[in-house]
C-alpha positions in Angstrom: -9.9 -0.8 -23.4 -13.5 0.3 -24.1 -14.7 -1.8 -21.1 -12.2 0.0 -18.9 -13.3 3.4 -20.1 -16.9 2.3 -19.3 -16.0 1.1 -15.9 -14.3 4.4 -15.0 -17.3 6.4 -16.1 -18.8 5.1 -12.9 -19.0 8.1 -10.6 -18.7 6.1 -7.4 -15.5 4.4 -8.6 -13.9 7.7 -9.6 -14.8 9.1 -6.1 -13.2 6.1 -4.5 -10.1 6.4 -6.6 -9.7 10.1 -5.9 -10.1 9.8 -2.2 -7.6 6.9 -2.0 -5.1 8.7 -4.1 -5.2 11.9 -2.0 -4.9 9.9 1.2 -2.0 7.8 -0.2 0.0 10.8 -1.2 -0.3 12.2 2.3 0.6 8.8 3.8 3.8 8.7 1.8 4.8 12.2 2.9 4.2 11.2 6.5 6.1 7.9 6.2 9.2 9.5 4.7 8.9 12.3 7.4 8.9 9.6 10.2 11.9 7.9 8.6 13.6 11.2 8.5 12.9 11.8 12.2 14.1 8.3 13.2 17.0 7.7 10.8 18.3 10.6 8.7 18.0 13.3 11.4 17.6 11.2 14.5 20.7 8.9 14.2 18.7 5.7 14.5 19.2 2.4 12.6 17.5 -0.8 11.7 16.1 -1.3 15.2 14.2 2.0 15.0 12.8 1.3 11.5 11.8 -2.2 12.6 10.0 -0.7 15.6 8.2 1.7 13.3 7.2 -1.1 11.0 6.1 -3.4 13.8 4.0 -0.5 15.3 2.4 -0.1 11.8 1.9 -3.8 10.9 1.0 -5.6 14.1 -2.2 -3.6 14.7 -3.0 -4.0 11.0 -2.7 -7.8 11.3 -4.8 -7.9 14.4 -7.5 -5.5 13.3 -7.9 -6.6 9.7 -10.3 -9.5 10.6 -12.4 -7.1 12.6 -12.3 -4.6 9.8 -13.6 -7.3 7.4 -16.4 -8.2 9.8 -17.4 -4.5 10.1 -17.4 -4.1 6.3 -19.8 -7.0 6.0 -22.3 -5.5 8.5 -22.1 -1.7 8.3 -22.2 1.1 5.7 -18.7 1.0 4.1 -18.9 4.7 3.2 -19.3 5.7 6.9 -16.5 3.2 7.9 -14.1 4.7 5.4 -14.9 8.3 6.4 -14.4 7.5 10.1 -11.2 5.7 9.3 -9.8 8.7 7.5 -10.8 11.2 10.2 -9.4 9.1 13.0 -6.2 8.5 11.1 -5.8 12.2 10.7 -6.1 12.7 14.4 -3.4 10.1 15.1 -1.0 11.8 12.6 -1.8 15.2 14.2 -0.6 13.7 17.5 2.7 12.7 15.8 3.3 16.3 15.0 3.2 17.2 18.7 5.4 14.6 20.2 9.2 13.9 20.3 9.1 10.8 22.5 9.9 7.5 20.6 7.4 5.3 22.6 4.6 7.8 21.9 5.5 7.9 18.2 5.2 4.1 18.1 1.9 4.2 19.9 0.4 6.8 17.6 1.6 4.9 14.6 -0.1 1.8 16.0 -3.3 3.7 16.6 -3.3 5.1 13.0 -2.6 1.6 11.7 -5.5 0.1 13.7 -8.1 2.6 12.6 -6.7 2.7 9.0 -7.1 -1.1 8.8 -10.7 -0.5 7.6 -9.8 1.2 4.4 -8.3 -1.8 2.5 -11.0 -4.3 3.0 -13.7 -1.6 2.5 -12.2 -0.6 -0.9 -11.6 -4.1 -2.1 -15.1 -5.2 -1.3 -16.7 -2.1 -2.9 -14.9 -2.4 -6.2 -16.4 -5.8 -7.2 -19.9 -4.3 -6.5 -19.2 -1.4 -9.0 -17.5 -3.3 -11.8 -18.6 -6.1 -14.1 -16.8 -9.4 -13.1 -15.3 -9.7 -16.6 -13.6 -6.3 -16.2 -12.4 -6.9 -12.6 -8.9 -8.0 -13.4 -8.2 -5.1 -15.7 -9.8 -2.6 -13.3 -7.7 -3.9 -10.5 -4.7 -3.5 -12.8 -5.6 0.2 -13.4 -6.0 0.8 -9.7 -2.6 -0.8 -9.0 -1.2 1.4 -11.8 -2.5 4.5 -10.1 -1.1 3.3 -6.8 2.2 2.8 -8.6 2.0 6.4 -9.9 1.5 7.6 -6.4 4.4 5.5 -5.2 6.6 7.0 -7.9 5.7 10.7 -7.3 4.8 10.9 -3.6 8.1 9.7 -2.0 10.2 11.8 -4.4 7.9 14.8 -3.5 8.4 14.0 0.2 12.1 13.9 -0.2 12.2 17.2 -1.9 9.7 18.7 0.6 11.9 17.6 3.5 14.8 19.6 2.0 12.7 22.7 2.5 10.7 22.1 5.7 11.0 20.0 8.9 9.5 16.5 9.1 6.7 17.7 11.4 5.8 20.5 9.1 5.6 18.0 6.3 3.2 15.8 8.3 0.7 18.6 8.4 0.0 17.8 4.7 -0.9 14.3 5.7 -3.5 15.5 8.2 -4.9 17.7 5.5 -5.0 14.8 3.0 -7.0 12.7 5.5 -9.6 15.5 5.8 -9.8 16.0 2.0 -10.2 12.2 1.5 -13.0 12.1 4.1 -14.8 15.0 2.4 -14.5 13.3 -1.0 -15.7 9.9 0.3 -18.8 11.7 1.7 -19.9 12.2 -1.9 -20.4 8.4 -2.2 -23.8 6.9 -1.9 -24.5 4.5 1.0 -22.5 1.3 0.4 -24.7 -1.2 2.1 -27.4 -1.3 -0.5 -29.4 -4.0 -2.2 -26.4 -5.1 -4.4 -24.2 -5.8 -1.3 -27.0 -7.6 0.4 -27.5 -9.8 -2.7 -23.9 -10.7 -2.8 -24.0 -11.8 0.9 -27.1 -13.9 0.2 -25.5 -15.6 -2.7 -22.3 -16.2 -0.7 -23.3 -16.8 2.9 -20.7 -16.2 5.6 -18.3 -19.0 6.3 -15.3 -19.2 8.6 -11.8 -18.6 7.0 -10.7 -22.2 7.8 -13.7 -23.7 6.0 -13.1 -21.5 2.9 -9.4 -22.6 2.9 -10.5 -26.3 3.1 -12.9 -25.9 0.2 -10.7 -23.8 -2.2 -7.2 -25.4 -2.7 -5.9 -22.3 -4.6 -6.5 -20.2 -1.6 -4.3 -22.5 0.5 -1.5 -21.7 -2.0 -2.2 -18.0 -1.8 -1.5 -17.9 2.0 2.3 -18.7 1.7 2.5 -16.4 -1.4 1.1 -13.5 0.6 3.4 -14.3 3.5 6.4 -14.3 1.1 5.2 -11.0 -0.4 4.8 -9.4 3.1 8.1 -10.8 4.4 10.1 -9.4 1.4 8.5 -6.0 1.5 8.7 -5.6 5.3 12.4 -6.7 5.3 13.3 -4.3 2.6 11.4 -1.4 4.2 13.2 -2.1 7.6 16.7 -2.1 6.0 16.3 0.5 3.2 16.6 3.8 5.1 19.7 2.7 7.0 21.1 1.2 3.8 20.7 4.4 1.9 22.2 6.4 4.8 25.1 4.2 5.8 26.0 2.4 2.5 25.1 4.9 -0.2 25.7 8.0 1.9 22.3 9.4 0.9 19.5 11.2 2.6 15.7 11.6 2.3 15.8 12.4 -1.4 17.8 9.3 -2.2 15.4 7.2 -0.1 12.4 8.7 -1.9 14.0 7.9 -5.3 14.4 4.2 -4.3 10.8 4.0 -3.2 9.8 5.8 -6.4 11.6 3.1 -8.5 9.5 0.5 -6.7 6.4 2.4 -7.7 7.7 2.7 -11.3 8.1 -1.1 -11.4 4.7 -1.6 -9.8 3.1 0.6 -12.4 4.9 -1.2 -15.3 3.7 -4.6 -14.0 0.1 -3.4 -13.7 0.2 -1.8 -17.1 1.2 -5.1 -18.8 -1.8 -6.8 -17.1 -4.1 -3.9 -18.1 -3.3 -3.8 -21.9 -2.5 -7.4 -22.7 -5.1 -9.5 -24.6 -6.5 -12.9 -23.9 -7.8 -14.6 -20.7 -5.4 -14.1 -17.8 -3.7 -17.1 -16.1 -4.1 -15.8 -12.6 -2.2 -18.5 -10.8 0.8 -18.5 -13.1 1.1 -14.8 -13.2 0.8 -14.6 -9.4 3.7 -17.1 -9.0 5.8 -15.2 -11.6 5.3 -12.0 -9.7 6.3 -13.7 -6.4 9.5 -14.9 -8.1 10.4 -11.4 -9.3 10.2 -10.2 -5.7 13.6 -12.0 -5.2 15.1 -9.0 -6.9 14.5 -6.9 -3.8 16.9 -8.7 -1.4 19.3 -9.6 -4.3 19.8 -5.9 -5.2 20.1 -4.9 -1.5 22.7 -7.6 -0.9 24.8 -6.6 -3.9 24.6 -3.0 -2.8 26.0 -3.9 0.6 28.8 -5.8 -1.1 29.7 -3.1 -3.5 29.3 -0.2 -1.0 28.7 3.4 -2.2 30.1 2.7 -5.6 28.3 3.1 -8.9 27.7 -0.7 -8.9 26.1 -0.4 -5.4 23.8 2.4 -6.5 22.9 0.6 -9.7 22.2 -2.7 -7.9 19.9 -1.2 -5.4 18.0 0.7 -8.1 17.7 -2.3 -10.4 16.4 -4.5 -7.5 13.8 -1.9 -6.6 12.6 -1.6 -10.2 12.4 -5.4 -10.9 11.0 -6.1 -7.5 8.4 -3.4 -8.1 7.3 -5.2 -11.2 6.8 -8.4 -9.2 5.0 -6.5 -6.5 2.5 -5.0 -9.1 1.8 -8.3 -10.8 1.4 -10.2 -7.5 -0.8 -7.6 -5.9 -3.2 -7.3 -8.9 -3.5 -11.0 -9.7 -3.6 -12.3 -6.1 -6.3 -9.8 -5.3 -8.3 -10.8 -8.4 -7.8 -14.5 -7.7 -8.9 -14.2 -4.1 
């Protein structure tokens, strides 16, 4: 644990964590608010949540390669600040519109400009941390993300009992501005250390890397499985909570919070355990635990709004969250 304490004495790492945490809390408030507009108060169903998820994910898939290219060539601090500010403008637009196509469009814009944040953060952390500590530091970061995923959706559900969804989204706009201000405290992130890393590992095409590294070929289907399970659950969960469990935003926030609790538990185990990690075995174990997501949802549909249905959905969220945490940490470290 001493090495982890040493790593988190790094001022730049702490700034990065603080900015990402503030932004993530705002994002969850906005996400639950949009689900409230579309499902709990708008009378929509799975098609509306699927449309929202497609608007969020398709631009992310298309723009992520470009985001990686930008992170390799430009100052990552400036890219992250610009991403946060533009994302805030997109969410501000959501506050002002009631038209469903325009909501989808603004979600897509926010997803496209926000695509820079993930590769920027993931490529900055290895430059700030000793390689021997990277797995445990990634576990700590995943644990913090789990804490946010526990508290922020529950906070959003409670907030929406007091204010309208659009009023809640104002907090997300503020969070993007605060995150950008915090990120401005970072030093330039295209320094000699990043240049040295690129010189040691000259750029290659993704296909050539996959041919040369067999483990990465295995990681591709694992990531697709991970994404498919998470996306399917997110598309069905709001309507499931409303129509089967007869719940509202607070119940939905609780289910998401349980996923976060499981994610934090999985990351905590990886952070405190001793010995050399078996990255591949643990990644596969995490992927296997993800089956709890659809299993719990299916049992909840079968049992309906009974105690068994509620318990099944909660257990599936918790166990699946453990799998999500383990898979995310070790797959990121392995890649």
